[in-house]
C-alpha positions as CSV (number, residue, x, y, z in Angstrom):
1,M,171.0,120.2,148.9
2,D,170.3,123.4,146.8
3,T,167.9,122.2,144.1
4,Q,167.9,125.7,142.4
5,I,171.5,125.4,141.3
6,I,171.8,125.7,137.5
7,A,175.6,125.5,137.1
8,A,178.0,122.8,138.1
9,E,180.1,123.4,141.1
10,K,183.2,122.0,139.5
11,P,184.2,121.1,135.9
12,L,183.8,117.5,134.9
13,M,187.6,117.0,134.4
14,A,188.6,119.2,137.4
15,Q,190.2,116.3,139.3
16,A,191.4,114.2,136.3
17,R,194.5,112.1,137.0
18,P,195.5,110.9,133.5
19,R,197.3,107.6,133.3
20,K,198.6,106.1,130.1
21,P,195.5,105.0,128.3
22,A,195.0,101.4,127.5
23,P,194.8,100.5,123.8
24,F,191.4,99.0,124.7
25,L,189.9,98.7,128.1
26,P,190.8,95.1,129.1
27,M,188.3,92.3,128.7
28,S,190.5,89.5,130.0
29,R,193.1,88.7,132.6
30,A,195.7,88.4,129.9
31,E,195.1,92.0,128.8
32,M,195.3,93.1,132.5
33,D,198.6,91.4,132.8
34,T,199.9,93.2,129.7
35,L,198.9,96.5,131.3
36,G,200.6,95.5,134.5
37,W,197.4,95.5,136.5
38,D,196.8,93.2,139.5
39,A,193.2,94.2,139.7
40,C,190.6,96.6,138.3
41,D,189.2,99.4,140.3
42,I,186.0,99.4,138.3
43,V,184.4,96.7,136.2
44,L,181.7,97.7,133.7
45,V,179.2,95.1,132.6
46,T,177.3,95.7,129.4
47,G,174.7,94.0,127.3
48,D,176.4,95.3,124.1
49,A,179.5,94.1,122.4
50,Y,182.4,96.4,123.4
51,V,183.1,99.0,120.7
52,D,185.6,101.6,121.9
53,H,183.8,104.6,120.3
54,P,181.9,107.6,121.8
55,S,178.6,106.4,120.3
56,F,178.7,103.5,122.8
57,G,177.8,104.3,126.4
58,M,180.2,101.9,128.1
59,A,183.1,103.3,126.0
60,I,182.4,106.8,127.1
61,I,182.0,105.9,130.8
62,G,185.0,103.6,130.7
63,R,187.4,106.1,129.1
64,L,186.1,108.9,131.4
65,L,186.8,106.9,134.5
66,E,190.2,106.0,133.0
67,A,190.9,109.7,132.7
68,Q,190.2,110.1,136.4
69,G,193.0,107.6,137.1
70,F,190.9,104.4,137.6
71,R,191.8,101.0,136.1
72,V,188.6,100.1,134.2
73,G,187.8,96.7,132.8
74,I,184.9,95.6,130.5
75,I,182.7,92.5,130.7
76,A,180.6,92.5,127.5
77,Q,177.6,90.3,127.0
78,P,178.7,87.7,129.6
79,D,177.0,84.3,129.8
80,W,174.4,85.1,132.6
81,H,173.6,81.5,133.5
82,S,176.2,81.5,136.3
83,A,178.3,84.0,138.3
84,E,181.6,82.7,136.9
85,P,181.9,84.9,133.9
86,F,181.4,87.9,136.2
87,R,184.6,86.9,138.0
88,A,186.6,87.0,134.8
89,L,188.5,90.2,135.7
90,G,188.7,89.5,139.4
91,K,187.2,91.5,142.3
92,P,186.9,95.3,141.5
93,K,188.2,97.5,144.2
94,V,185.6,100.3,143.9
95,F,182.4,99.1,142.2
96,F,180.6,97.2,139.4
97,G,178.9,99.4,136.9
98,V,176.0,97.6,135.1
99,T,174.1,98.6,132.0
100,G,171.8,96.9,129.5
101,G,173.6,98.7,126.7
102,N,172.6,101.4,124.2
103,M,169.0,100.1,124.1
104,D,166.5,98.9,126.6
105,S,167.0,95.1,126.4
106,M,163.2,94.5,125.9
107,V,163.0,97.0,123.1
108,N,166.1,95.4,121.6
109,R,164.7,91.9,121.9
110,Y,161.0,92.2,121.0
111,T,158.9,93.9,118.3
112,A,155.9,96.2,118.9
113,D,153.7,93.1,118.6
114,R,155.8,91.3,121.3
115,R,157.4,89.0,118.8
116,L,160.9,87.8,119.3
117,R,163.6,89.4,117.2
118,H,166.3,87.0,115.9
119,D,169.0,89.6,115.4
120,D,170.8,92.2,117.5
121,A,172.6,95.2,115.9
122,Y,174.8,95.6,119.0
123,T,176.2,92.0,118.9
124,A,179.1,90.6,116.8
125,G,177.6,88.9,113.8
126,G,174.2,90.6,114.5
127,E,173.3,87.5,116.5
128,G,170.3,87.6,118.7
129,G,170.0,86.1,122.2
130,K,173.3,87.2,123.6
131,R,171.7,89.1,126.5
132,P,168.9,88.1,128.8
133,D,165.6,89.9,129.1
134,R,165.8,92.8,131.5
135,C,169.5,92.3,131.5
136,T,170.3,95.1,133.9
137,I,168.6,93.1,136.6
138,V,170.2,89.8,135.7
139,Y,173.7,91.2,135.4
140,A,173.4,93.0,138.8
141,Q,172.3,89.8,140.5
142,R,175.2,87.8,139.0
143,C,177.6,90.5,140.1
144,R,176.3,90.2,143.6
145,E,176.7,86.5,143.5
146,A,180.3,86.9,142.2
147,F,181.4,89.4,144.9
148,K,178.7,90.1,147.4
149,D,180.5,93.0,149.2
150,V,181.3,95.1,146.0
151,P,178.9,98.1,145.4
152,I,176.8,97.8,142.3
153,V,175.9,101.0,140.3
154,L,173.3,100.8,137.6
155,G,173.3,103.2,134.6
156,G,172.4,103.4,130.9
157,I,169.0,103.8,129.2
158,E,167.4,100.7,130.6
159,A,168.1,101.8,134.2
160,S,167.3,105.4,133.4
161,L,163.9,104.7,132.0
162,R,163.0,102.2,134.7
163,R,164.1,104.3,137.7
164,I,160.6,104.5,139.3
165,A,157.6,102.2,139.3
166,H,156.9,101.8,135.6
167,Y,154.5,100.1,133.2
168,D,156.2,97.2,131.4
169,Y,154.6,96.5,128.0
170,W,156.0,93.0,127.7
171,S,154.6,91.7,131.0
172,D,151.6,94.0,130.8
173,K,152.0,95.1,134.4
174,V,153.5,97.8,136.6
175,R,157.0,96.8,137.8
176,R,158.8,98.3,140.7
177,S,162.0,100.4,140.2
178,V,164.8,98.4,138.5
179,L,166.9,99.4,141.5
180,A,164.8,97.3,143.7
181,D,164.7,94.3,141.4
182,A,168.4,94.4,140.7
183,K,169.2,94.8,144.5
184,A,171.8,97.3,143.5
185,D,173.2,100.1,145.6
186,L,172.8,103.1,143.4
187,L,171.1,104.0,140.1
188,L,172.5,106.8,137.8
189,Y,169.9,108.2,135.4
190,G,170.3,110.5,132.4
191,N,173.6,111.6,131.0
192,A,175.7,110.3,133.9
193,E,179.2,111.6,133.3
194,R,179.2,114.0,136.3
195,A,177.5,111.5,138.6
196,V,179.7,108.5,137.8
197,V,182.9,110.5,138.3
198,E,181.8,111.8,141.7
199,V,180.5,108.3,142.7
200,A,183.7,106.7,141.8
201,Q,185.9,109.3,143.6
202,R,183.8,109.1,146.8
203,L,183.5,105.3,146.9
204,A,187.3,105.1,146.3
205,A,187.8,107.5,149.2
206,G,185.9,105.1,151.5
207,E,182.4,106.5,151.6
208,A,179.5,104.1,151.6
209,P,176.9,104.1,148.8
210,R,174.2,105.3,151.1
211,E,176.2,108.4,151.8
212,L,176.1,109.5,148.2
213,D,172.6,110.9,148.5
214,D,173.5,114.4,147.5
215,I,174.7,113.7,144.0
216,R,172.4,114.9,141.2
217,G,171.0,112.2,138.9
218,V,171.3,109.5,141.6
219,A,168.5,107.3,142.8
220,L,168.7,105.2,146.0
221,F,166.7,103.9,148.8
222,R,166.7,106.3,151.8
223,R,164.5,107.8,154.4
224,V,163.2,111.4,153.9
225,P,165.3,113.6,156.1
226,E,163.6,115.3,159.0
227,D,164.3,118.8,157.7
228,Y,162.5,118.2,154.4
229,A,158.9,119.2,153.9
230,E,156.8,116.7,151.8
231,L,154.5,117.9,149.0
232,H,151.9,115.2,148.5
233,A,151.5,114.6,144.8
234,D,150.0,111.2,145.8
235,D,146.8,112.8,146.9
236,L,144.6,112.1,143.8
237,D,141.7,114.0,145.3
238,S,143.8,117.2,145.1
239,A,144.3,119.3,142.0
240,D,147.6,120.7,143.4
241,E,149.8,117.7,142.3
242,G,152.6,118.8,144.5
243,A,153.4,121.8,142.3
244,T,153.3,124.4,145.0
245,R,156.6,126.2,145.5
246,Q,157.7,126.9,149.0
247,K,160.9,127.9,150.8
248,G,163.2,125.4,152.4
249,A,164.1,121.9,151.5
250,T,161.1,120.1,149.9
251,V,160.6,116.7,148.3
252,I,157.6,115.6,146.2
253,R,156.0,112.4,147.2
254,L,154.8,110.4,144.1
255,P,152.0,107.9,144.4
256,A,153.4,104.7,145.9
257,L,154.2,101.5,144.0
258,E,151.2,99.8,145.5
259,Q,149.0,102.8,144.6
260,V,150.2,103.0,140.9
261,E,149.7,99.2,140.6
262,Q,146.1,99.4,141.6
263,D,145.0,102.9,140.4
264,K,145.7,103.9,136.8
265,E,145.0,107.6,137.5
266,A,147.7,107.4,140.2
267,Y,150.1,106.0,137.6
268,A,149.2,108.9,135.3
269,R,149.8,111.4,138.1
270,A,153.2,109.9,138.9
271,S,154.1,110.2,135.2
272,R,153.0,113.8,135.0
273,V,154.9,114.9,138.0
274,L,158.1,113.1,137.0
275,H,158.1,114.8,133.6
276,R,157.3,118.2,135.2
277,E,160.2,117.9,137.6
278,S,162.7,117.3,134.8
279,N,164.3,120.8,134.4
280,P,167.7,120.8,136.2
281,G,167.1,124.5,137.0
282,N,164.1,124.0,139.2
283,A,163.5,120.3,139.7
284,R,163.0,119.0,143.2
285,P,163.8,115.6,144.7
286,L,161.1,112.9,144.2
287,V,160.3,110.1,146.6
288,Q,158.1,107.0,145.9
289,R,157.2,104.4,148.5
290,H,158.2,100.8,147.6
291,G,156.8,98.5,150.3
292,D,158.5,99.5,153.5
293,R,161.2,101.7,151.8
294,D,161.3,105.0,150.1
295,L,162.9,105.3,146.7
296,W,164.6,108.7,146.5
297,L,165.4,110.5,143.2
298,N,167.7,113.5,143.3
299,P,167.1,116.3,140.7
300,P,168.5,115.7,137.1
301,P,172.2,116.2,136.3
302,I,173.5,119.6,135.3
303,P,174.0,119.6,131.5
304,L,177.6,119.4,130.3
305,T,179.2,122.6,129.0
306,S,180.7,122.6,125.5
307,D,184.2,122.4,127.1
308,E,183.1,119.3,129.0
309,M,181.4,117.7,126.0
310,D,184.6,118.3,124.0
311,A,186.7,116.6,126.8
312,V,184.4,113.6,126.7
313,Y,184.6,113.2,122.9
314,D,188.4,113.9,122.9
315,L,189.1,110.9,125.1
316,P,191.5,108.4,123.6
317,Y,189.0,106.0,122.1
318,A,190.4,103.2,119.8
319,R,187.4,104.0,117.6
320,A,186.9,100.3,116.7
321,P,185.5,97.1,118.1
322,H,187.6,95.1,120.6
323,P,190.1,92.9,118.8
324,S,188.5,89.8,120.3
325,Y,185.7,90.0,117.8
326,G,188.0,89.4,114.9
327,E,186.4,89.9,111.5
328,A,182.8,89.6,112.8
329,K,180.6,92.5,111.8
330,I,178.8,94.5,114.5
331,P,175.9,96.1,112.6
332,A,175.6,99.1,115.0
333,W,179.3,99.9,114.6
334,D,179.1,99.6,110.8
335,M,176.2,102.1,110.8
336,I,177.8,104.8,112.9
337,K,181.6,104.5,112.3
338,F,181.6,107.3,109.7
339,S,179.1,109.5,111.6
340,V,179.6,112.3,114.1
341,T,177.5,113.3,117.1
342,I,177.5,117.1,117.5
343,M,174.9,117.5,120.3
344,R,172.8,115.8,122.9
345,G,169.2,116.3,124.2
346,C,166.0,117.3,122.6
347,F,163.4,120.0,123.5
348,G,160.7,118.6,121.3
349,G,159.1,116.5,124.0
350,C,157.4,114.0,121.7
351,T,155.4,111.8,124.1
352,F,156.4,108.5,122.4
353,C,160.1,109.3,122.5
354,S,162.6,108.3,125.2
355,I,165.3,111.0,124.4
356,T,164.0,113.7,126.7
357,E,163.5,111.4,129.6
358,H,167.1,110.3,129.3
359,E,169.2,113.1,127.8
360,G,167.0,116.1,128.9
361,R,165.5,119.0,127.1
362,I,168.6,121.3,127.3
363,I,170.8,121.0,124.3
364,Q,174.4,120.1,125.1
365,N,176.7,121.1,122.2
366,R,180.3,120.3,121.2
367,S,182.5,123.0,119.8
368,E,183.4,123.3,116.1
369,G,187.0,122.4,117.0
370,S,186.1,119.2,118.7
371,I,183.8,118.1,115.8
372,L,186.4,118.9,113.2
373,R,189.1,117.0,115.2
374,E,186.8,113.9,115.2
375,I,186.2,114.1,111.5
376,E,190.0,114.2,111.0
377,K,190.3,111.1,113.2
378,I,187.6,109.3,111.1
379,R,189.5,110.3,107.9
380,D,192.9,109.2,109.2
381,K,192.2,106.2,111.4
382,T,188.9,104.5,110.4
383,P,189.5,101.7,107.8
384,G,187.3,101.8,104.7
385,F,186.7,105.6,104.9
386,T,186.0,106.9,101.4
387,G,185.5,110.6,102.2
388,V,181.8,110.4,103.1
389,I,180.6,111.4,106.5
390,S,177.4,109.3,106.8
391,D,175.7,111.6,109.4
392,I,176.4,114.8,111.3
393,G,173.7,115.3,114.0
394,G,172.4,113.8,117.1
395,P,168.9,113.1,118.5
396,T,167.8,115.6,115.9
397,A,169.7,117.0,113.0
398,N,169.1,120.7,113.6
399,M,168.9,121.7,117.2
400,Y,172.7,122.5,117.4
401,R,173.3,125.5,119.7
402,M,169.6,126.3,120.1
403,A,168.6,127.4,123.5
404,C,166.3,129.7,125.5
405,K,167.2,133.3,124.9
406,D,167.1,134.0,128.7
407,P,168.9,131.7,131.1
408,K,166.6,132.8,133.9
409,V,163.5,131.9,132.0
410,E,165.1,128.6,131.0
411,A,165.9,127.8,134.7
412,A,162.3,128.5,135.7
413,C,160.5,126.9,132.8
414,R,158.3,123.8,133.4
415,R,156.9,123.3,129.9
416,P,157.3,119.8,128.5
417,S,158.2,121.1,125.0
418,C,159.7,124.2,123.6
419,V,158.0,123.8,120.2
420,F,154.5,122.6,121.1
421,P,151.8,123.7,120.6
422,E,153.8,126.5,119.0
423,I,157.5,127.4,119.0
424,C,158.1,129.3,122.2
425,P,159.0,133.0,121.6
426,N,161.9,132.6,124.1
427,L,163.5,129.9,122.0
428,N,166.4,130.9,119.7
429,T,165.8,129.0,116.5
430,S,168.8,130.4,114.6
431,H,170.5,127.8,112.3
432,D,173.5,130.1,111.7
433,D,175.9,128.1,113.9
434,L,174.9,124.9,112.2
435,I,175.2,126.3,108.7
436,R,178.7,127.6,109.6
437,L,179.6,124.1,111.0
438,Y,178.4,122.4,107.8
439,R,180.5,124.6,105.7
440,K,183.7,124.1,107.8
441,V,183.2,120.4,107.7
442,R,182.8,120.4,103.9
443,E,186.1,122.4,103.7
444,T,188.0,119.8,105.7
445,K,190.7,118.1,103.6
446,G,189.7,114.6,102.4
447,I,186.0,115.1,103.0
448,K,184.0,114.6,99.8
449,K,180.4,114.5,101.1
450,V,178.7,115.1,104.4
451,M,175.3,113.5,104.8
452,V,172.5,114.5,107.3
453,A,170.8,111.2,108.3
454,S,169.5,112.3,111.7
455,G,165.8,113.4,111.6
456,V,165.3,117.0,110.7
457,R,162.9,118.9,112.9
458,Y,161.0,120.5,110.1
459,D,159.0,122.9,112.2
460,L,162.3,124.5,113.2
461,A,163.8,124.2,109.7
462,V,161.1,126.3,108.1
463,E,162.3,129.2,110.3
464,S,165.5,129.3,108.3
465,P,165.1,129.1,104.5
466,E,168.9,129.4,104.3
467,Y,169.3,126.2,106.3
468,I,166.9,124.3,104.0
469,K,168.8,125.6,101.0
470,E,172.2,124.5,102.6
471,L,170.8,121.1,103.5
472,V,169.3,120.3,100.1
473,T,172.2,121.7,98.1
474,H,175.0,119.9,100.0
475,H,173.8,117.3,102.5
476,V,171.0,115.2,101.0
477,G,171.6,112.1,99.0
478,G,168.4,111.4,97.0
479,Y,166.1,111.0,100.0
480,L,165.6,112.9,103.3
481,K,163.9,111.2,106.3
482,I,161.3,113.3,108.1
483,A,158.8,112.5,110.8
484,P,155.3,114.1,110.6
485,E,154.1,110.9,112.4
486,H,150.5,111.6,111.5
487,T,148.1,113.9,109.6
488,E,145.3,114.2,112.1
489,R,145.1,116.7,115.0
490,G,143.8,114.2,117.5
491,P,146.8,111.9,117.6
492,L,149.2,114.7,116.9
493,D,148.1,116.6,120.0
494,K,148.7,113.4,122.1
495,M,152.2,113.1,120.5
496,M,152.9,116.8,121.0
497,K,153.8,117.1,117.3
498,P,153.0,120.0,114.9
499,G,150.1,119.8,112.4
500,I,150.6,118.5,108.9
501,G,150.6,122.1,107.7
502,A,154.2,122.5,109.0
503,Y,155.2,119.4,107.0
504,D,153.5,120.8,103.9
505,K,155.4,124.1,104.3
506,F,158.7,122.3,104.7
507,K,158.0,120.2,101.6
508,R,157.3,123.2,99.5
509,M,160.5,124.8,100.6
510,F,162.5,121.5,100.2
511,D,161.1,121.0,96.7
512,A,161.9,124.6,95.7
513,A,165.5,124.3,97.0
514,A,166.0,121.0,95.2
515,E,164.7,122.5,91.9
516,Q,167.0,125.5,92.4
517,A,169.9,123.2,93.0
518,G,169.0,121.1,90.0
519,K,168.5,118.0,92.2
520,K,165.8,115.3,92.2
521,Y,165.4,114.7,95.8
522,Y,162.4,113.3,97.7
523,L,161.2,113.3,101.3
524,I,160.6,110.1,103.2
525,P,157.9,110.7,105.8
526,Y,157.6,108.4,108.9
527,F,154.3,107.6,110.5
528,I,153.1,105.7,113.6
529,A,150.2,103.4,113.7
530,A,148.1,102.8,116.8
531,H,149.4,105.7,118.9
532,P,147.2,106.5,121.9
533,G,144.5,109.0,121.0
534,T,144.3,107.6,117.4
535,T,140.9,106.5,116.1
536,D,140.1,104.2,113.2
537,E,138.9,107.3,111.3
538,D,142.3,109.0,111.9
539,M,144.1,106.1,110.4
540,M,141.7,106.0,107.5
541,N,142.3,109.7,106.8
542,L,146.1,109.2,107.0
543,A,145.8,106.4,104.5
544,L,143.8,108.7,102.1
545,W,146.5,111.3,102.5
546,L,149.1,108.8,101.6
547,K,147.2,107.7,98.5
548,K,146.6,111.3,97.5
549,N,150.3,112.0,97.8
550,R,151.2,108.8,96.0
551,Y,153.1,107.3,98.9
552,R,153.4,103.6,99.6
553,A,155.0,102.3,102.8
554,D,157.3,99.2,102.5
555,Q,157.5,98.8,106.3
556,V,155.5,100.4,109.1
557,Q,156.0,100.8,112.8
558,T,153.2,100.3,115.3
559,F,153.4,102.3,118.5
560,L,155.7,100.5,121.1
561,P,155.1,101.6,124.7
562,S,158.6,102.1,125.9
563,P,159.2,102.5,129.6
564,M,158.4,105.9,131.2
565,A,157.3,107.7,128.0
566,T,154.3,109.9,128.4
567,A,152.5,108.1,125.6
568,T,153.1,104.8,127.5
569,A,151.3,106.3,130.5
570,M,148.4,107.1,128.1
571,Y,148.5,103.6,126.7
572,H,148.4,101.9,130.1
573,T,146.0,104.2,131.9
574,G,143.7,105.7,129.3
575,V,144.4,109.0,130.9
576,N,146.2,112.1,129.4
577,P,149.1,113.1,131.8
578,L,149.6,116.3,129.7
579,R,146.7,117.7,131.6
580,G,145.8,117.6,135.3
581,V,145.2,114.2,136.8
582,R,142.8,113.7,139.7
583,H,139.9,111.4,140.6
584,G,136.9,112.5,138.6
585,G,138.7,115.2,136.7
586,S,141.2,113.5,134.3
587,D,141.2,113.8,130.5
588,K,140.6,110.4,128.9
589,V,142.6,109.0,126.0
590,E,141.6,106.1,123.7
591,A,144.3,103.5,123.9
592,I,144.7,101.0,121.0
593,K,145.4,97.7,122.8
594,G,143.6,94.9,121.0
595,L,145.7,93.0,118.5
596,R,142.9,93.3,115.9
597,Q,142.7,97.1,116.1
598,R,146.5,97.5,116.2
599,R,146.8,95.4,113.0
600,L,144.0,97.4,111.4
601,H,145.8,100.7,112.1
602,K,149.0,99.2,110.7
603,A,147.0,97.9,107.6
604,F,145.8,101.5,106.9
605,L,149.5,102.5,106.5
606,R,149.8,99.7,103.9
607,Y,146.5,100.2,102.2
608,H,148.0,99.1,98.9
609,D,149.1,95.6,100.1
610,P,146.6,93.0,98.8
611,D,147.1,91.0,102.0
612,N,145.4,93.9,103.9
613,W,142.4,94.1,101.5
614,P,140.1,91.9,103.6
615,V,140.6,93.6,106.9
616,L,140.4,97.1,105.3
617,R,137.3,96.3,103.3
618,E,135.6,95.0,106.4
619,A,136.6,98.0,108.4
620,L,135.4,100.5,105.8
621,I,132.0,98.8,105.7
622,E,131.8,98.8,109.5
623,M,132.7,102.5,109.5
624,G,130.0,103.3,106.9
625,R,132.6,104.2,104.3
626,R,131.6,101.9,101.4
627,D,132.3,105.0,99.2
628,L,136.0,104.3,99.7
629,I,135.8,100.8,98.2
630,G,136.3,100.8,94.4
631,S,138.8,101.6,91.6
632,Q,138.4,105.4,91.5
633,P,141.4,107.6,92.4
634,H,139.7,108.8,95.5
635,Q,138.9,105.3,96.8
636,L,141.2,103.5,99.1
637,V,140.8,99.8,98.3
638,P,139.4,98.0,95.2
639,A,136.0,96.3,95.2
640,H,137.6,92.9,94.6
641,Q,140.7,91.5,96.1
642,P,143.6,91.9,93.7
643,P,145.9,89.1,92.9
644,G,149.4,88.7,94.4
645,T,150.8,88.8,97.9
646,G,151.9,91.6,100.1
647,K,155.5,90.8,99.3
648,A,154.8,90.9,95.5
649,A,152.8,94.0,95.8
650,G,155.7,95.7,97.7
651,T,157.8,95.4,94.6
652,R,155.5,97.6,92.5
653,R,156.5,101.2,92.9
654,P,153.9,103.9,93.0
655,V,153.8,106.4,90.1
656,R,154.7,110.0,91.0
657,P,153.4,112.9,88.9
658,G,156.5,113.2,86.8
659,G,156.6,109.4,86.0
660,K,158.9,108.8,89.0
661,T,158.2,106.2,91.7
662,Q,158.8,106.3,95.4
663,R,158.7,103.9,98.3
664,F,159.5,104.7,101.9
665,T,159.8,103.1,105.3
666,T,157.9,104.4,108.3
667,K,158.9,103.9,111.9
668,G,157.8,105.4,115.2
669,L,160.2,104.4,118.0
670,R,163.3,106.5,118.6
671,V,166.1,105.2,121.0
672,M,169.2,106.5,122.5
673,K,172.4,106.1,120.7
């Protein structure tokens, strides 16, 4: 397989065989009968309620396969206690497709403190408990029990982020690839449209799953072919890390499952190499030993072109929840039904974020025409629409049509971020296309207001004063969310985030634009507590910055080690995979693991809450900072515990310089839509 290819060999829809689309993909035998189907070709099993809308992964995959001529059924949130619900649509002729849904099921079910959540935004009525823990594994096992000879293909973010041996925060141990635990045939990672179409076509043509080892974005168990040379990134005594380029077919051997279980530096090395081999233009296959088998990962998928993205978003979605849910509210649907996705991917590379590991660093854009058509569909077909588009964006608000200036440089690049430690000079940061899009959307008949609710990447925004002016004048509704994440250089470097100076510059430009527009708008900054590389002093300084700037957080987010993130490797290993990893030569990172210290870091973000007074006072004394205890403006906590509770204190709004008050919510975990 040529791993240097940077363009798809054939367009996504090249072999489409359109059939009359179903009003909704069937979830019952009765619906299949209405469509005249005796069987499904493909049955998709998902941990989310079925909403036929392009913000939901199963809807995209289902409609895409339907456009290829396959009869596709959906089993949504089945009762997993037996195999019977997995037989509801009969035996699929081609394969079962299994996903945990739009979120990793463990992230969905538990808080950063491992506490059980009692609600689920992707379930009718917002009810929690409708999917099992690690549901991709459970669903796949039940599919095998239901029909043992039907191929099982895993996909979605839960499978994507658990494709190799990975640290699992909830069990506090390294788990093997989800493909092994699920006993499935194939795993598709990343944006899987290309891969799932080819897999479906070739399985339908009679090929066996083991023969699909040449498809990008596919993971499976296989032997290393004899004509491949192995580069040993599993040698922790070598500084090479398998990075050497050589002619001919090569595969990089990651440290084995047993090795990463026992040696934390080996785990950090595997994480470093995986992230380095993430550019579709130059990535090579990876192999990792699991017991007596080799787990093989092909290079990442080729990004979709704008025409292909348009084709995906122009599919005949019903743009509503399946009728079987009746009047029950699905919170995630209510949140996005008036929003529009304009791009995928993120080249920011923030170490705590799962977007780049899943969607990639190359931005995939829709055309203006496709976006405008979707807005017209929202206007004409979505009940309750009042003329306000609630969000126009994606993983970030303002990376639309940004890319490397030179495709050859892009194809050869191995940097984990295009904007850290500084914006790469090869990156086109023009906001002109986005500004033009905003203006065309505002001109659309029936559109009264277009909001930008996706996070604005402020270090890019300051490159375009015109964008900030456009944003503030037309697309902000009182508050704009922004994510500096911290103020101190230590944790920011581990996050791969810009210094607080970039935030200060954006704020000045934002405030000036608001004043010029005659608006009273405010920024809502987000921060993370207890991120790897953060000291108690860092959190204290952040708290002082918050007090100085008269911010009080209503809710805060403690760092949650999500699967496969670089920051998760730091948390688990105490090693920095952003630098070379080898025995005796690794860069160490302080990981905040103890519950007491995690709560202290969280308390610093809510320095004003009386409930946090005892722990903060004790910590300041231990840190030798008694000077910060008192009632003076520069001091952090009062000398004596104030009356009231944290809840009561949260109702007191802080005073801003002009007599105004402000509260905000912080959070730190971003997830795939």
